C-alpha positions in Angstrom: -15.2 3.0 0.4 -14.7 6.1 -2.0 -12.7 9.1 -2.6 -13.1 11.9 -4.8 -11.4 10.0 -8.1 -11.7 6.1 -6.8 -13.5 3.8 -4.6 -11.8 0.7 -3.0 -13.5 -2.4 -2.5 -12.6 -5.7 -0.5 -10.5 -7.3 -2.2 -11.6 -11.3 -2.9 -9.4 -14.2 -3.7 -10.4 -14.6 -7.3 -8.5 -10.8 -7.3 -5.3 -12.5 -6.1 -4.0 -13.5 -9.1 -4.2 -10.0 -10.8 -3.3 -8.1 -8.3 0.2 -10.3 -8.1 0.6 -9.6 -11.5 0.3 -5.8 -11.4 3.1 -6.4 -8.9 5.0 -8.6 -10.4 3.9 -7.6 -14.3 3.4 -4.4 -15.3 4.7 -1.7 -16.8 5.0 0.0 -13.3 7.6 -3.1 -11.8 10.5 -1.8 -12.3 9.2 1.1 -10.6 9.4 -0.9 -7.7 11.2 -4.7 -7.7 13.5 -6.1 -9.6 16.8 -5.3 -12.5 17.4 -2.8 -13.4 16.7 -0.2 -10.3 16.1 -2.9 -7.8 18.4 -5.8 -8.2 18.9 -6.9 -4.8 14.6 -6.6 -4.7 13.7 -9.0 -7.3 9.7 -9.5 -8.2 8.0 -12.4 -6.1 7.4 -15.5 -6.8 3.5 -16.7 -7.0 4.1 -18.7 -4.0 6.0 -16.3 -1.7 4.0 -13.6 -2.8 1.3 -15.7 -1.0 2.8 -16.9 1.9 3.6 -13.3 2.4 -0.4 -12.0 1.5 -2.1 -14.3 3.2 -6.4 -15.3 2.7 -7.2 -13.1 5.7 -6.1 -10.4 3.4 -9.0 -11.2 0.4 -11.7 -12.4 2.6 -11.7 -10.1 5.4 -11.9 -12.7 8.6 -8.9 -11.3 10.1 -9.6 -7.1 10.1 -6.5 -7.0 12.9 -4.1 -8.2 10.4 -4.7 -6.4 7.8 -6.9 -6.2 4.0 -6.2 -5.7 0.4 -8.3 -3.7 -1.4 -9.1 -3.4 -5.6 -8.8 0.7 -5.9 -11.1 1.0 -9.0 -11.6 4.2 -11.2 -15.6 3.5 -12.5 -15.8 0.6 -13.1 -12.6 0.0 -14.0 -10.1 -2.6 -11.7 -6.7 0.2 -12.0 -4.5 -1.2 -8.8 -4.8 -2.4 -5.2 -4.1 -0.7 -1.8 -3.7 -2.6 1.3 -3.2 -2.2 5.4 -0.7 -4.6 7.1 -1.4 -5.2 10.8 -2.6 -2.9 13.4 -0.1 -2.0 15.7 -0.1 0.2 19.1 3.3 2.1 19.5 4.2 2.5 22.9 1.6 5.3 24.0 -1.3 3.8 23.1 -1.5 5.1 19.4 -3.0 2.4 16.5 -0.9 2.7 13.7 -0.3 0.2 10.9 1.7 0.0 7.7 0.0 0.4 4.5 1.3 -0.6 0.4 -0.3 0.4 -3.1 0.5 -0.2 -6.5 -1.5 0.4 -9.7 -2.1 -1.9 -12.9 -0.1 0.0 -15.4 1.6 3.2 -15.7 -1.7 4.8 -17.6 -3.1 5.2 -13.9 -0.1 7.7 -13.0 -0.2 11.4 -12.7 -3.9 11.4 -12.3 -4.3 11.2 -8.5 -5.6 8.0 -7.9 -3.1 6.9 -5.8 -3.2 9.3 -3.3 -6.6 9.4 -3.2 -7.0 5.9 -2.7 -4.3 6.4 0.4 -6.5 9.2 1.3 -9.6 7.3 1.5 -8.2 4.1 3.3 -6.4 6.4 5.6 -9.9 7.7 6.5 -11.6 4.6 7.0 -8.7 2.9 9.0 -9.3 5.7 11.4 -13.0 5.6 11.8 -13.3 1.8 11.7 -10.7 0.9 13.4 -9.3 3.9 15.7 -5.7 4.0 13.6 -4.7 7.1 13.9 -1.2 6.6 12.4 0.1 5.5 9.3 3.4 4.3 7.2 4.4 4.2 4.3 7.9 3.2 2.6 9.3 3.7 -0.5 12.6 3.3 -2.3 12.7 6.9 -2.3 14.9 6.5 -6.0 10.5 5.8 -6.5 9.6 9.6 -7.2 5.9 9.4 -8.3 5.5 7.0 -5.6 7.1 9.6 -3.2 4.9 12.6 -4.2 2.2 10.9 -4.2 2.4 9.7 -0.7 3.3 13.7 0.2 -0.1 14.4 -1.6 -1.6 12.4 0.3 -0.1 13.5 4.3 2.4 11.7 3.9 5.7 12.8 5.7 9.0 12.0 5.9 10.5 11.2 9.2 14.1 9.5 10.6 11.9 7.5 13.5 10.9 4.2 11.6 8.0 2.3 13.9 9.9 -0.5 16.2 10.6 -3.5 14.3 10.4 -2.5 11.1 12.4 -3.9 8.2 13.3 -1.5 4.9 12.3 -3.0 1.9 14.9 -0.8 -0.4 18.6 0.0 0.6 17.1 3.9 -0.2 14.4 2.9 1.7 12.9 6.4 3.7 9.5 5.8 6.0 6.4 8.3 5.7 4.0 9.0 8.3 0.7 10.2 8.3 -1.2 11.0 11.1 -4.7 11.4 11.8 -5.7 12.5 15.1 
C-alpha cells in the first residue's frame, strides 16, 4: 500500500522480533510504556507480546482478526501499524482498533505516522468495509495525539462496547469514513 510519504508492506513472522524491539527497546518506548511516565504499564516481555500479537498478525491467515504492516520510508523500515479484530456496532457499521509505533525518535514529526494511519484506514475501508477506526493513546503522549488528529481522528467520550483502556489517562479517538 502506497501512501503519500510511506509504503505499508504486510509484516511477516520474520519481522515479529524487530517490531517487538521497536515497541520495547527504542528511544520512544518511555513515551508509551514503563517508567518514568507509565510505571503501571511496563513493556511486555517477548512471551506477552507473542500472546497478544498472534501468528495471523504476520501471516495474513485471518484478515478479519487483525494484521501488522511495516511502515517504510523508501526501503527503510521505520515502524509498524496494525489493526485488530474487525467488529460491527449495533447499527452494523464495521470498525476496528488501530495501533502504531515507530522505530525511533528520528522518524517522528515528519508526517510518517499520520500518513501510515491514513493509508491503513483507506485500505481497510476499501478492502474490508470498515467505516470507523479507533485509536487510544495516553493523553500525555502529546506527539501521538497530534499525529492522530492530523490523520482525521477526534476524541470521543463514548468508548466502544467492551473497550478496555491501556492507560490511566487513555483517550479514545475515532475516525469515520463513509
